[in-house]
C-alpha positions as CSV (number, residue, x, y, z in Angstrom):
1,M,-55.6,-56.4,238.2
2,L,-56.5,-53.5,240.1
3,Q,-56.3,-52.9,243.8
4,L,-57.7,-49.9,246.2
5,Q,-56.9,-49.6,249.7
6,D,-58.1,-47.2,252.2
7,N,-57.9,-47.1,256.0
8,G,-61.3,-45.4,256.8
9,K,-64.4,-47.1,258.9
10,G,-64.5,-50.0,256.7
11,I,-67.9,-51.9,256.2
12,H,-70.2,-53.7,258.4
13,A,-70.6,-57.6,257.3
14,A,-74.3,-57.1,257.3
15,D,-74.1,-54.8,254.3
16,F,-72.3,-57.3,252.5
17,P,-75.0,-58.3,250.3
18,L,-76.0,-54.6,248.7
19,L,-72.5,-53.8,248.2
20,C,-73.1,-54.3,244.5
21,E,-76.6,-54.0,244.3
22,R,-77.9,-51.4,241.4
23,F,-78.9,-48.0,242.9
24,A,-77.5,-49.2,246.3
25,T,-76.2,-46.4,248.9
26,S,-75.8,-44.7,252.0
27,K,-75.6,-41.5,251.2
28,L,-79.2,-40.7,250.8
29,A,-81.6,-40.2,253.8
30,K,-84.9,-38.8,251.9
31,F,-85.6,-37.8,248.2
32,E,-85.1,-34.4,248.6
33,D,-81.1,-34.8,248.8
34,L,-81.1,-35.8,245.2
35,Q,-81.1,-31.9,244.6
36,G,-77.8,-31.4,246.5
37,I,-75.6,-34.4,245.8
38,A,-72.2,-33.4,247.1
39,T,-70.2,-36.7,246.7
40,Y,-68.4,-38.6,243.8
41,G,-71.0,-40.8,243.3
42,F,-73.0,-44.2,244.7
43,R,-71.6,-47.6,245.0
44,G,-74.9,-48.8,243.4
45,E,-72.8,-47.6,240.1
46,A,-69.5,-48.3,240.3
47,L,-69.1,-51.6,242.3
48,A,-72.1,-52.8,240.4
49,S,-71.0,-52.1,237.1
50,I,-67.6,-53.4,237.9
51,S,-68.9,-56.9,239.4
52,H,-70.8,-57.3,235.7
53,I,-67.3,-57.1,233.9
54,A,-64.7,-58.5,236.2
55,H,-64.2,-60.7,238.9
56,M,-64.5,-58.5,242.1
57,K,-63.1,-59.5,246.1
58,V,-63.8,-57.3,249.0
59,V,-62.0,-57.5,252.3
60,S,-63.3,-55.0,255.0
61,M,-62.9,-54.2,258.9
62,T,-64.5,-51.8,260.9
63,E,-63.2,-50.3,263.7
64,G,-63.4,-52.4,266.9
65,A,-63.9,-55.7,265.0
66,Q,-62.1,-58.6,266.1
67,C,-61.6,-59.9,262.4
68,A,-62.0,-58.8,258.6
69,Y,-64.4,-60.1,256.2
70,R,-64.2,-61.3,252.8
71,A,-66.4,-62.0,249.9
72,S,-66.6,-62.1,246.1
73,F,-68.9,-60.6,243.9
74,L,-70.2,-61.7,240.3
75,D,-72.6,-59.9,238.2
76,G,-74.0,-57.7,241.3
77,K,-74.3,-60.6,243.7
78,M,-72.4,-61.8,246.5
79,C,-70.7,-65.2,245.8
80,G,-71.7,-67.2,249.0
81,H,-71.1,-65.4,252.2
82,A,-68.8,-63.2,253.8
83,A,-66.4,-65.1,255.7
84,P,-64.0,-64.1,258.2
85,A,-60.2,-63.3,257.4
86,P,-57.2,-61.2,258.4
87,G,-57.2,-57.6,257.9
88,V,-56.9,-54.0,259.3
89,K,-59.2,-51.5,259.5
90,G,-60.4,-50.1,256.4
91,T,-61.3,-51.9,253.2
92,L,-59.2,-53.8,250.4
93,I,-61.0,-54.1,246.8
94,T,-59.4,-56.4,244.2
95,V,-60.3,-56.3,240.6
96,E,-59.0,-58.9,238.3
97,D,-60.1,-60.0,234.7
98,L,-61.4,-56.6,233.5
99,F,-63.5,-57.1,230.7
100,Y,-63.0,-60.9,230.5
101,N,-67.0,-61.4,229.3
102,V,-66.7,-58.3,227.2
103,A,-64.2,-59.3,224.0
104,T,-65.1,-56.5,221.6
105,R,-64.4,-53.8,224.9
106,R,-61.7,-55.5,226.0
107,K,-59.8,-55.0,222.6
108,T,-60.2,-51.5,222.7
109,L,-57.9,-50.9,225.8
110,K,-54.3,-50.0,225.0
111,N,-51.2,-51.8,226.4
112,A,-50.9,-51.8,230.1
113,N,-48.5,-48.9,230.1
114,D,-50.9,-46.7,228.7
115,E,-53.5,-47.4,230.8
116,Y,-51.3,-47.3,233.6
117,Q,-50.6,-43.8,232.8
118,K,-53.7,-42.7,232.6
119,I,-54.6,-43.8,235.9
120,V,-51.5,-42.3,237.5
121,E,-52.5,-38.9,236.1
122,V,-56.0,-39.1,237.9
123,V,-54.7,-40.0,240.9
124,S,-51.8,-37.5,241.0
125,R,-54.7,-35.0,240.4
126,Y,-56.9,-36.0,243.4
127,A,-53.6,-36.5,245.3
128,L,-52.9,-33.1,244.8
129,H,-56.3,-31.6,245.6
130,N,-56.5,-33.6,248.4
131,S,-53.6,-32.6,250.4
132,G,-54.6,-33.4,253.8
133,I,-55.1,-37.1,252.8
134,G,-51.9,-39.6,252.4
135,I,-52.4,-41.2,248.6
136,T,-50.1,-44.1,247.0
137,C,-50.3,-45.2,243.8
138,K,-47.7,-47.8,242.0
139,K,-47.8,-50.4,239.8
140,Y,-48.1,-54.2,240.8
141,G,-44.8,-55.7,241.3
142,E,-43.1,-52.5,241.6
143,N,-41.3,-50.9,245.1
144,Q,-41.4,-47.5,243.7
145,S,-44.6,-45.5,244.1
146,E,-45.5,-43.3,241.0
147,V,-47.5,-41.2,243.2
148,H,-46.7,-40.9,247.0
149,T,-48.1,-37.7,249.2
150,V,-47.7,-38.1,253.0
151,R,-50.9,-37.2,255.2
152,G,-50.9,-33.6,256.7
153,T,-49.0,-31.9,253.9
154,T,-49.8,-28.4,252.0
155,L,-51.2,-28.0,248.6
156,E,-48.1,-25.8,248.2
157,D,-45.8,-29.3,249.1
158,N,-47.8,-31.3,246.5
159,I,-47.6,-29.2,244.1
160,R,-43.9,-29.2,244.5
161,L,-43.5,-33.0,244.8
162,M,-45.9,-33.7,241.7
163,F,-44.6,-31.0,238.9
164,G,-41.3,-29.8,240.3
165,H,-39.7,-26.8,242.1
166,N,-39.4,-24.9,238.5
167,V,-43.2,-24.7,238.8
168,A,-44.3,-24.4,242.6
169,R,-41.7,-21.2,242.6
170,E,-43.5,-19.0,240.0
171,L,-47.2,-19.5,240.9
172,L,-49.3,-17.2,242.4
173,P,-52.6,-17.8,245.0
174,F,-55.6,-17.1,243.4
175,K,-58.8,-16.6,245.1
176,C,-62.4,-15.3,243.4
177,T,-65.8,-15.1,245.3
178,D,-69.2,-13.5,244.7
179,E,-72.3,-14.4,247.5
180,K,-74.4,-13.1,244.5
181,L,-73.8,-15.9,242.2
182,G,-73.0,-18.6,245.4
183,F,-69.4,-19.5,244.4
184,V,-65.7,-19.8,246.2
185,A,-62.6,-20.5,243.4
186,E,-59.3,-21.0,244.8
187,G,-56.0,-22.2,243.5
188,H,-52.7,-21.4,242.3
189,I,-51.6,-20.1,238.9
190,S,-48.4,-19.3,237.1
191,N,-47.1,-15.7,236.6
192,A,-45.8,-14.2,233.5
193,N,-42.4,-15.3,234.2
194,Y,-43.3,-19.0,233.7
195,S,-44.6,-20.6,230.4
196,M,-44.7,-24.2,229.1
197,K,-45.3,-25.8,225.7
198,K,-48.9,-26.9,226.5
199,T,-51.5,-25.5,229.2
200,T,-51.8,-27.4,232.4
201,F,-55.3,-26.9,233.5
202,I,-56.3,-28.7,236.6
203,L,-59.8,-28.3,237.5
204,F,-61.8,-29.6,240.5
205,I,-65.9,-28.4,240.9
206,N,-67.5,-29.3,244.3
207,H,-63.7,-31.4,245.0
208,R,-64.7,-34.0,241.5
209,L,-61.8,-33.6,238.8
210,V,-63.9,-32.7,235.5
211,D,-63.0,-30.5,232.5
212,S,-64.5,-27.2,231.2
213,T,-63.7,-25.8,228.1
214,H,-65.6,-22.7,228.5
215,I,-63.5,-21.7,231.9
216,K,-60.1,-23.1,230.5
217,K,-60.3,-20.9,227.1
218,A,-61.7,-17.9,229.1
219,M,-58.6,-18.1,231.2
220,E,-56.0,-18.9,228.6
221,S,-57.2,-15.9,226.8
222,V,-55.8,-13.6,229.8
223,Y,-52.5,-15.0,229.5
224,Q,-52.0,-14.3,225.7
225,Q,-51.3,-10.7,226.7
226,Y,-48.6,-11.8,229.1
227,L,-46.8,-14.6,227.3
228,P,-44.8,-15.1,224.1
229,K,-46.3,-16.3,221.3
230,S,-47.2,-20.5,221.4
231,S,-46.5,-20.2,225.3
232,H,-49.3,-21.6,227.7
233,P,-49.8,-21.2,231.6
234,W,-50.0,-23.7,234.6
235,I,-53.5,-23.3,236.4
236,Y,-54.8,-25.2,239.2
237,L,-58.6,-24.1,240.4
238,S,-61.0,-25.2,242.7
239,L,-64.8,-24.1,242.1
240,S,-67.1,-24.5,244.9
241,V,-70.7,-24.2,243.8
242,A,-74.0,-24.9,245.7
243,P,-75.0,-28.3,245.3
244,Q,-78.2,-27.4,244.4
245,N,-77.2,-25.3,241.5
246,I,-74.8,-28.0,239.7
247,D,-75.9,-31.1,237.8
248,V,-73.0,-34.0,237.6
249,N,-75.1,-36.2,235.3
250,V,-74.7,-34.2,232.0
251,H,-72.0,-36.6,230.9
252,P,-71.3,-40.5,230.9
253,T,-68.4,-40.6,232.2
254,K,-68.9,-37.4,234.7
255,S,-65.9,-35.6,233.1
256,E,-68.1,-32.5,232.8
257,V,-70.8,-30.9,234.6
258,R,-73.3,-28.3,234.2
259,F,-74.2,-25.3,236.6
260,L,-76.5,-22.0,237.0
261,H,-74.7,-19.1,236.1
262,E,-71.9,-20.2,234.2
263,D,-71.5,-17.7,232.2
264,D,-71.5,-14.9,235.1
265,I,-69.0,-17.3,236.9
266,V,-66.9,-17.6,233.9
267,D,-66.4,-13.6,233.8
268,A,-65.6,-13.2,236.9
269,L,-63.0,-15.3,236.8
270,H,-61.8,-13.8,234.0
271,K,-61.9,-10.5,235.6
272,S,-60.1,-11.7,239.0
273,L,-57.6,-13.4,236.7
274,E,-56.8,-10.2,235.2
275,D,-56.4,-8.3,238.3
276,T,-54.0,-10.7,239.9
277,L,-51.5,-11.2,237.0
278,A,-51.8,-7.1,236.5
279,A,-50.7,-7.0,240.2
280,H,-47.7,-9.0,239.5
281,N,-46.5,-7.8,236.5
282,S,-44.2,-5.2,237.7
283,S,-40.6,-7.0,237.2
284,R,-39.4,-10.3,235.5
285,T,-37.0,-12.7,236.3
286,F,-34.5,-13.7,234.3
287,V,-31.8,-16.7,234.9
288,T,-28.2,-16.0,234.6
289,Q,-25.2,-18.2,235.1
290,T,-22.0,-16.4,236.1
291,L,-19.0,-17.1,234.4
292,S,-15.9,-18.5,236.3
293,A,-13.1,-16.1,236.0
294,V,-9.9,-17.6,234.1
295,S,-7.1,-18.8,236.9
296,T,-4.0,-16.6,237.0
297,S,-1.7,-20.5,236.0
298,S,-3.8,-20.5,232.7
299,Q,-3.1,-16.7,231.9
300,K,0.5,-17.7,232.0
301,C,0.8,-20.3,229.4
302,P,2.1,-19.3,226.1
303,P,-1.0,-18.5,223.9
304,T,0.4,-20.8,221.0
305,S,0.3,-23.8,223.2
306,S,-3.1,-22.8,224.8
307,A,-4.5,-22.6,221.3
308,T,-2.7,-25.7,219.8
309,A,-4.2,-27.5,222.9
310,T,-7.8,-26.2,222.5
311,A,-7.9,-27.1,218.7
312,S,-6.8,-30.7,219.2
313,V,-8.7,-31.6,222.5
314,P,-12.4,-32.3,221.9
315,Q,-14.7,-29.8,224.2
316,Y,-16.0,-33.2,226.0
317,K,-12.4,-34.1,227.1
318,L,-11.7,-30.7,228.3
319,D,-10.9,-30.6,232.2
320,R,-13.1,-27.7,234.0
321,S,-11.9,-27.4,237.2
322,D,-10.8,-24.2,238.6
323,A,-9.3,-23.6,242.3
324,H,-10.8,-20.3,241.8
325,S,-15.0,-22.0,241.4
326,Q,-17.4,-21.8,243.9
327,T,-18.1,-25.2,245.5
328,L,-21.3,-26.7,246.3
329,Q,-21.8,-25.1,249.5
330,A,-21.9,-21.6,248.4
331,F,-25.4,-22.1,246.7
332,L,-26.7,-24.0,249.7
333,Q,-26.1,-21.6,252.4
334,P,-25.4,-17.9,252.9
335,V,-21.6,-16.6,253.4
336,G,-20.5,-16.3,256.9
337,E,-22.7,-18.4,258.2
338,L,-20.3,-20.6,260.1
339,A,-18.3,-19.0,262.9
340,T,-14.6,-17.7,261.9
341,A,-11.8,-18.4,264.2
342,T,-9.2,-15.7,265.0
343,A,-5.6,-17.0,264.1
344,T,-4.0,-15.5,267.3
345,T,-5.8,-16.8,269.8
346,T,-6.1,-20.1,271.3
347,T,-9.5,-22.0,270.6
348,T,-11.3,-24.6,272.6
349,T,-13.3,-27.5,272.0
350,P,-15.3,-29.2,274.6
351,I,-15.0,-32.9,275.1
352,A,-17.4,-34.8,277.3
353,T,-19.3,-33.6,280.4
354,A,-20.6,-36.5,283.1
355,A,-22.0,-36.2,286.4
356,T,-18.4,-37.7,288.0
357,G,-16.8,-34.6,286.8
358,A,-14.4,-35.7,284.0
359,V,-14.1,-32.8,282.1
360,A,-11.2,-31.6,279.6
361,D,-12.6,-28.1,278.6
362,A,-9.6,-27.2,275.9
363,V,-7.7,-29.0,273.3
364,S,-4.4,-27.7,272.2
365,V,-1.7,-28.4,270.0
366,T,2.1,-28.9,270.7
367,D,4.6,-29.8,268.4
368,H,6.4,-33.2,269.4
369,Y,9.9,-31.7,268.2
370,T,9.6,-28.4,270.3
371,E,9.0,-30.0,273.2
372,Q,12.0,-32.2,273.0
373,Q,14.2,-29.1,272.2
374,T,12.4,-27.3,275.3
375,Q,12.3,-29.9,277.5
376,R,8.6,-30.7,277.7
377,K,7.7,-26.5,278.2
378,A,5.6,-26.6,275.0
379,D,2.4,-27.5,277.1
380,S,2.7,-23.7,278.1
381,Q,2.8,-22.6,274.7
382,P,-0.2,-23.9,273.2
383,I,-0.4,-23.5,269.4
384,S,-4.0,-21.8,267.8
385,M,-6.0,-24.2,265.8
386,P,-9.3,-24.4,263.9
387,P,-10.9,-27.1,266.4
388,L,-13.5,-29.2,265.0
389,A,-16.7,-27.3,267.4
390,A,-15.8,-24.4,265.7
391,A,-16.1,-25.0,262.0
392,P,-14.3,-21.3,260.6
393,T,-15.0,-20.5,257.6
394,A,-11.5,-18.7,257.5
395,T,-9.1,-20.5,255.0
396,V,-7.2,-23.1,256.6
397,P,-3.2,-23.1,255.4
398,P,-2.8,-26.2,253.6
399,P,-0.7,-29.1,255.2
400,T,2.6,-29.6,254.5
401,A,3.8,-30.3,251.1
402,R,4.8,-33.9,251.4
403,K,5.0,-36.9,248.6
404,R,4.2,-40.1,249.0
405,V,7.8,-41.0,250.2
406,H,9.6,-42.3,253.5
407,G,12.1,-40.8,255.0
408,N,12.4,-36.7,255.9
409,C,9.8,-34.6,254.2
410,P,11.4,-32.0,251.5
411,S,10.9,-28.4,252.8
412,A,8.0,-26.4,252.1
413,A,7.5,-23.8,249.7
414,P,8.8,-20.4,251.4
415,A,4.8,-19.4,251.0
416,A,3.5,-22.2,252.6
417,A,5.9,-21.9,255.4
418,V,4.9,-18.5,255.8
419,A,1.0,-19.6,256.2
420,H,2.0,-21.9,258.9
421,T,1.8,-21.2,262.5
422,R,4.4,-24.0,263.2
423,R,7.5,-25.6,261.2
424,P,6.8,-28.3,258.7
425,K,6.8,-31.5,260.4
426,K,9.5,-34.2,259.9
427,F,8.5,-37.6,259.2
428,V,11.1,-40.0,259.8
429,L,10.8,-44.1,259.4
430,S,10.6,-46.1,262.3
431,P,13.7,-48.1,262.6
432,L,11.5,-50.9,264.1
433,S,10.9,-54.0,261.5
434,S,7.4,-54.4,262.2
435,I,6.7,-50.7,261.4
436,Q,8.7,-51.0,258.3
437,S,6.7,-54.2,257.2
438,F,3.0,-52.6,257.5
439,I,4.4,-49.4,255.8
440,S,5.8,-51.6,252.6
441,R,2.2,-53.6,252.7
442,I,0.3,-50.5,252.2
443,E,2.5,-49.3,249.9
444,E,1.7,-52.6,248.1
445,L,-1.9,-52.8,248.5
446,S,-2.2,-49.1,247.3
447,D,-3.9,-48.6,244.1
448,A,-2.2,-46.3,241.2
449,E,-5.0,-45.2,239.6
450,L,-6.8,-43.9,242.7
451,V,-3.4,-42.5,243.6
452,D,-3.9,-40.8,240.4
453,V,-7.5,-39.8,241.3
454,L,-6.2,-38.2,244.6
455,D,-3.7,-36.2,243.1
456,H,-5.9,-34.8,240.7
457,A,-9.2,-34.4,242.8
458,T,-11.0,-31.1,243.2
459,W,-13.5,-30.6,245.8
460,V,-17.1,-30.1,244.5
461,G,-19.3,-30.4,247.7
462,C,-20.8,-32.7,250.5
463,V,-23.9,-34.7,249.6
464,N,-24.3,-35.4,253.5
465,V,-21.9,-35.9,256.4
466,I,-20.7,-39.4,255.1
467,F,-20.6,-38.7,251.1
468,S,-19.1,-36.2,249.3
469,L,-18.6,-35.2,245.6
470,V,-15.5,-34.8,243.9
471,Q,-14.2,-34.2,240.4
472,C,-11.3,-35.9,238.5
473,R,-10.3,-34.7,235.0
474,T,-13.7,-34.6,233.3
475,R,-15.3,-37.1,235.9
476,L,-17.7,-36.5,239.0
477,L,-17.1,-39.0,241.9
478,V,-18.6,-39.8,245.2
479,F,-16.2,-40.4,248.1
480,N,-17.4,-42.2,251.2
481,M,-15.5,-39.7,253.5
482,Q,-15.9,-42.0,256.7
483,T,-14.3,-45.4,255.3
484,M,-11.7,-43.0,253.1
485,S,-10.8,-41.2,256.8
486,K,-10.5,-44.5,258.5
487,E,-8.2,-45.6,256.1
488,L,-5.9,-42.5,256.5
489,M,-6.0,-42.6,260.2
490,Y,-4.7,-46.2,260.2
491,Q,-2.1,-45.5,258.0
492,Q,-0.6,-42.4,259.8
493,G,-0.5,-44.7,262.6
494,F,2.1,-46.3,261.1
495,M,3.7,-43.2,259.2
496,R,4.0,-41.4,262.3
497,F,4.9,-44.1,264.5
498,S,6.8,-42.6,267.5
499,N,6.9,-39.0,266.0
500,F,3.4,-38.0,266.9
501,D,2.4,-34.6,267.7
502,R,0.2,-34.0,270.6
503,L,-3.2,-33.0,271.7
504,V,-3.0,-31.8,275.1
505,L,-6.0,-32.0,277.3
506,N,-6.8,-29.4,279.5
507,P,-7.5,-29.9,282.1
508,P,-7.4,-34.0,282.1
509,P,-10.2,-35.8,282.2
510,S,-10.0,-39.3,284.6
511,V,-9.6,-42.1,282.8
512,Q,-11.7,-44.2,285.3
513,C,-14.6,-41.8,284.7
514,L,-14.3,-41.7,281.2
515,L,-14.5,-45.7,281.5
516,E,-17.5,-46.0,283.7
517,I,-19.3,-43.7,281.1
518,A,-18.1,-46.1,278.3
519,V,-19.4,-49.0,280.2
520,K,-23.0,-47.5,280.8
521,S,-23.1,-46.6,276.9
522,P,-24.8,-49.1,274.6
523,A,-22.1,-48.6,272.2
524,S,-19.8,-50.7,274.4
525,G,-21.9,-54.0,274.3
526,F,-21.2,-54.7,277.6
527,S,-23.9,-56.5,279.6
528,A,-23.4,-57.7,283.4
529,D,-25.3,-61.0,282.6
530,A,-23.2,-61.7,279.6
531,Y,-19.9,-61.2,281.0
532,K,-20.7,-62.8,284.2
533,T,-19.1,-59.4,286.4
534,T,-20.0,-56.2,287.4
535,P,-19.4,-52.9,285.8
536,E,-17.2,-51.8,288.6
537,E,-14.9,-54.8,287.8
538,I,-14.9,-53.9,284.2
539,V,-13.8,-50.7,284.6
540,K,-11.1,-51.9,287.5
541,N,-9.4,-54.4,284.9
542,C,-9.5,-51.8,281.8
543,L,-7.9,-48.9,283.9
544,D,-5.0,-51.2,285.4
545,L,-4.6,-52.5,282.1
546,L,-4.0,-49.1,280.5
547,M,-2.0,-48.2,283.5
548,K,0.2,-51.3,282.7
549,H,0.9,-50.3,279.3
550,R,0.8,-46.4,279.6
551,E,4.4,-46.0,279.0
552,M,4.8,-47.7,275.7
553,L,1.4,-45.7,274.7
554,A,3.2,-42.7,275.5
555,E,6.4,-43.4,273.6
556,Y,4.7,-44.6,270.4
557,F,1.5,-43.5,270.1
558,S,1.6,-39.9,272.4
559,I,-1.4,-41.3,274.2
560,T,-0.1,-40.3,277.9
561,I,-1.4,-41.0,281.1
562,D,-0.1,-39.5,284.3
563,D,0.6,-41.6,287.6
564,E,-2.7,-40.2,288.9
565,G,-4.6,-41.8,285.9
566,Y,-5.7,-39.0,284.0
567,L,-5.3,-38.6,280.6
568,Q,-2.9,-35.8,279.6
569,S,-2.9,-36.2,275.7
570,L,-3.9,-37.8,272.5
571,P,-1.8,-38.0,269.4
572,Q,-2.3,-35.6,266.4
573,L,-2.8,-37.8,263.2
574,I,-3.9,-35.0,260.9
575,E,-3.0,-31.2,260.6
576,N,-5.3,-29.1,262.8
577,Y,-7.9,-32.0,263.0
578,V,-9.3,-32.8,266.6
579,P,-11.3,-36.1,266.6
580,N,-14.8,-36.3,267.7
581,M,-14.3,-36.5,271.8
582,V,-17.9,-37.7,272.3
583,F,-16.3,-40.9,271.2
584,L,-13.3,-40.5,273.8
585,P,-14.9,-42.6,276.5
586,I,-15.7,-45.8,273.9
587,F,-12.0,-45.3,272.5
588,L,-10.4,-45.9,275.8
589,I,-12.4,-49.3,276.7
590,R,-11.7,-50.6,273.2
591,L,-7.9,-49.7,273.8
592,A,-8.1,-51.7,276.7
593,C,-10.2,-54.4,275.8
594,E,-9.3,-55.4,271.5
595,V,-5.8,-54.5,272.0
596,Q,-3.8,-57.6,271.5
597,W,-0.9,-56.6,273.8
598,E,1.3,-59.9,274.0
599,Y,3.1,-59.6,270.5
600,E,4.5,-56.6,269.4
601,S,2.8,-56.5,265.4
602,D,-0.3,-57.6,266.4
603,C,-0.2,-55.0,269.3
604,F,0.7,-51.9,267.1
605,D,-1.9,-53.3,264.4
606,T,-4.9,-53.1,267.1
607,V,-3.7,-49.9,268.6
608,A,-3.6,-48.4,264.8
609,Q,-7.1,-49.9,264.1
610,Q,-8.8,-48.1,267.6
611,L,-7.0,-44.7,266.8
612,S,-8.2,-45.2,263.2
613,A,-12.2,-45.8,264.2
614,F,-11.8,-42.8,266.8
615,Y,-10.4,-40.1,264.4
616,A,-12.5,-41.1,261.5
617,L,-15.0,-38.6,260.4
618,Q,-18.3,-39.9,262.2
619,K,-21.8,-38.6,263.0
620,P,-22.2,-39.2,266.6
621,T,-26.1,-41.1,267.4
622,F,-28.1,-39.5,270.0
623,S,-27.1,-42.0,272.4
624,D,-23.5,-41.7,272.1
625,C,-24.3,-37.9,272.9
626,T,-26.4,-38.9,275.8
627,A,-24.0,-41.2,277.5
628,A,-21.0,-38.2,276.8
629,G,-23.0,-35.5,278.2
630,D,-22.3,-33.6,275.1
631,T,-24.8,-32.1,272.8
632,G,-22.8,-33.5,269.4
633,T,-21.7,-31.7,266.6
634,T,-23.5,-30.2,264.0
635,D,-23.6,-31.4,260.0
636,E,-22.2,-28.2,259.3
637,Q,-19.2,-28.7,261.3
638,L,-18.6,-32.1,260.1
639,E,-18.9,-31.0,256.5
640,W,-16.6,-28.2,256.8
641,S,-13.8,-30.7,258.7
642,A,-14.3,-33.0,255.8
643,Q,-13.7,-30.4,253.1
644,H,-11.1,-28.3,254.8
645,L,-9.1,-30.6,256.7
646,L,-9.3,-34.4,255.6
647,F,-9.6,-33.9,252.1
648,P,-6.2,-32.1,251.5
649,A,-4.8,-34.6,253.8
650,L,-6.5,-37.3,251.9
651,K,-5.0,-36.0,248.3
652,Q,-1.2,-35.6,250.3
653,L,-1.1,-38.4,252.6
654,L,-3.2,-41.4,251.6
655,Y,-2.5,-44.6,250.0
656,P,-5.7,-45.6,248.7
657,P,-6.0,-49.4,248.8
658,K,-7.4,-51.3,245.7
659,T,-10.6,-52.3,247.4
660,F,-11.8,-49.0,247.3
661,S,-12.6,-49.2,243.5
662,S,-15.3,-52.4,244.3
663,D,-16.5,-51.8,247.7
664,G,-18.4,-48.5,247.0
665,T,-16.0,-46.2,248.9
666,V,-15.2,-44.5,245.5
667,V,-17.9,-44.3,243.1
668,Q,-18.2,-42.9,239.8
669,V,-21.3,-40.8,239.0
670,A,-20.9,-39.0,235.8
671,T,-18.1,-38.5,233.2
672,L,-18.7,-35.4,230.6
673,E,-18.0,-37.6,227.6
674,N,-21.4,-39.8,228.4
675,L,-22.9,-36.2,229.3
676,Y,-22.0,-35.1,226.0
677,K,-23.5,-38.2,224.1
678,V,-26.8,-37.6,226.0
679,F,-27.2,-34.2,225.0
680,E,-26.3,-35.0,221.6
681,R,-29.5,-36.8,221.3
682,C,-32.0,-34.0,222.9
């Protein structure tokens, strides 16, 4: 079955009887028009021929019509009358049972895949030539299109889409005109740096896809002096000739044409191509690969053991990861594009701006233990940190070394301690039995294999804001950073219970103003009609609830609200990590409404859930930014935070649950062993 559809002007119902009549056309008004044919052909040729060897149906709708019309055709005649039918503007032609009545011709057809590839080849070339028109071609029953171009794209975009970036980047624009001979030739040709095993020659004459052996050989002869032996070029050429000088009926399938002054035009094309290639032949481009330097640790290994290991381990099992290697982002953006943070200067992050004036201009970090020792004087001693909005490229000191055990963390190495701007954090296990039970459950549900993956994980790069590529020995994995960071923040709510450092908001925003912002946001899900109350009452009830439990929130979770209802601080769950403050209003209203305040275990669990939802890596939507009055966080800033802050914390602190292996959070993309098997077949 063949099906063709367009969104053109459509066919009037009165013209249906003549649709498949032989020699019928609407493109000729007088006899002289035959001398200047500039179209693809007559429907009296194609449609009439198809109707004699297949069953054909046509559905068409003109602009402004109330409905479409449908009709069937057989042997050049319409079967019955055109009947009203549902449809859209344009024409839909369906051809079924091709050569059903010509058994000998049907036997000459190859299998369906071969015939389909021939169709794709022709359609792709017309899609390339008609860059201003969207063209799609796909096999019946398949969801994915073999050819798909978008309306309004350029010729260069279509070349890159159909033939790849390697071809597109090596092309040169070509143009040749001659008023005396009356022709204009435009196109793209490959330069001397590019070659292929077989010539790709795409020729359009007066917008008709044809083949010209004369032109093809002439242009190939020019490339012989530039390309190595057995190498061939890539050529796309659109030739426009006066319609009266061309004969399109010299071949039954119109795959070849003849035109006046053909030899002179070919000579002109040959000379113009020589000049174009000579003008761009002053240099050659070679692709090189830089070898990574050998790491210092590997140089210190005894040579005997290294040689033994290399000899005993197959090549496809060697772990090719090096901490000094460049990541994926190094090849995608220039160095120094992101801003660099100064280590001795306190940086600030704007939080939320509203018409009510609920603004917190800065977030600073104070040590919980230093604050206890100095009787809460640490607020005047903010520690500098690279906030999320700054996204610096400066190297961030690694988090304090911490094994996956409870109790006080062992002291960090002297070098790491010097690199930190604060002393290593002390992790103290909470004496509350409910917290201990949560921690025990987190450990029991963890996956030992995923823990090993995290311990040996090496950062590769960001696929997008949510997904990141990570290497573990000889495996390439994709991490869902949003899900993993959410689980990490949930666990840290219990690991650092009542021992959080504080993120001080300066100046502190009004909780009431933040709740008013949250109620107006679509993300809150509040509706006055559904809840049979006013937004003012919702804000008042939430504020009263938070003020009632503010002592518990401040003692256990470092969520400090003063007597006047201003939010003074938030907990610091991860070293140097600041959550996206666009989500702060939603966090507060969910903290008030979705926490189970009555029972201890349920209360701690639901607070940790809301903290994890707030602190997890996530990109705000336009509605979130609009409601908070913020411009949002760029993808580059979020990706920087994922690489330099969240990924090191995941490696050292996360207990990955077993569900990560089955729910798509951690997915294996490729292994070196399987890639070797593929390359061995090539």
